[in-house]
C-alpha positions as CSV (number, residue, x, y, z in Angstrom):
1,X,5.9,8.8,9.7
2,X,2.7,6.7,10.0
3,X,2.9,3.0,9.7
4,X,0.3,2.6,6.9
5,X,0.7,1.2,3.5
6,X,0.0,3.9,0.8
7,X,-1.5,1.5,-1.6
8,X,-3.5,-1.0,0.5
9,X,-4.2,1.0,3.6
10,X,-2.8,-1.8,5.8
11,X,-1.9,-0.5,9.2
12,X,-1.0,-1.6,12.7
13,X,-3.0,-4.2,14.6
14,X,-3.3,-4.7,18.3
15,X,-3.0,-8.0,20.1
16,X,-1.5,-9.8,23.0
17,X,1.7,-11.5,24.0
18,X,0.6,-14.7,25.7
19,X,3.0,-16.4,28.1
20,X,3.2,-20.0,29.0
21,X,1.2,-19.2,32.2
22,X,-1.4,-17.5,29.9
23,X,-0.6,-14.0,31.1
24,X,-1.6,-11.5,28.4
25,X,0.2,-8.2,27.7
26,X,-0.7,-5.8,25.0
27,X,1.5,-5.4,21.9
28,X,1.4,-4.0,18.4
29,X,1.8,-5.9,15.1
30,X,3.3,-3.5,12.6
31,X,3.1,-4.1,8.8
32,X,6.3,-4.8,6.9
33,X,6.7,-1.5,5.1
34,X,9.3,-0.9,2.4
35,X,10.2,2.2,0.5
36,X,9.9,1.3,-3.2
37,X,9.9,3.0,-6.5
38,X,7.2,1.8,-8.9
39,X,7.1,2.6,-12.6
40,X,4.0,3.7,-14.4
41,X,4.0,2.6,-18.0
42,X,1.2,4.9,-19.2
43,X,2.6,8.0,-17.4
44,X,6.1,7.0,-18.3
45,X,7.6,8.0,-14.9
46,X,8.3,6.5,-11.6
47,X,6.8,7.1,-8.2
48,X,8.1,6.5,-4.6
49,X,5.7,4.9,-2.2
50,X,5.9,3.3,1.2
51,X,4.3,-0.1,0.6
52,X,3.8,-3.3,2.6
53,X,5.3,-6.4,1.2
54,X,1.8,-7.9,0.8
55,X,0.8,-4.8,-1.2
56,X,3.9,-5.0,-3.4
57,X,3.0,-8.7,-4.3
58,X,-0.5,-7.6,-5.1
59,X,0.7,-4.9,-7.4
60,X,2.9,-7.4,-9.3
61,X,0.1,-9.9,-9.4
62,X,-2.2,-7.4,-11.1
63,X,0.2,-6.5,-13.8
64,X,1.9,-3.3,-12.4
65,X,1.1,0.0,-10.8
66,X,-1.3,1.2,-13.5
67,X,-3.7,-1.8,-13.3
68,X,-3.5,-1.8,-9.5
69,X,-4.5,1.8,-9.1
70,X,-7.4,1.6,-11.6
71,X,-8.8,-1.4,-9.8
72,X,-8.3,-0.2,-6.2
73,X,-10.9,1.6,-4.2
74,X,-10.2,5.2,-3.4
75,X,-10.8,4.9,0.4
76,X,-7.7,2.7,0.9
77,X,-5.3,4.9,-1.1
78,X,-3.1,7.6,0.3
79,X,-3.3,11.2,-1.0
80,X,-0.2,10.7,-3.1
81,X,-1.6,7.5,-4.6
82,X,-4.9,9.3,-5.3
83,X,-3.1,12.0,-7.2
84,X,-1.3,9.4,-9.3
85,X,-4.6,7.7,-10.0
86,X,-6.2,10.9,-11.1
87,X,-3.3,11.6,-13.5
88,X,-3.5,8.0,-14.8
89,X,-7.3,8.4,-15.5
90,X,-6.6,11.6,-17.5
91,X,-3.9,9.8,-19.5
92,X,-6.1,6.9,-20.3
93,X,-9.0,9.1,-21.3
94,X,-6.8,11.2,-23.6
């Protein structure tokens, strides 16, 4: 399972552990991913996503999953999130 947020596209970062003697060794910084169930009001159903905690706060700040998906760029979203966004656009247009 990849370590990428399905809503924000946030993934792993590469950096260094730096010792007191300034020795540098490579390491990974992994995002804090959580399995969450988010409710869509307009589609009247829930969806399971693997989301970073930062992404979850952003969704709540924007007023829920529906508003977040409509504002978010398609390049950052996963395939499942894109499918939900397409269904949401159809529901809003109808």
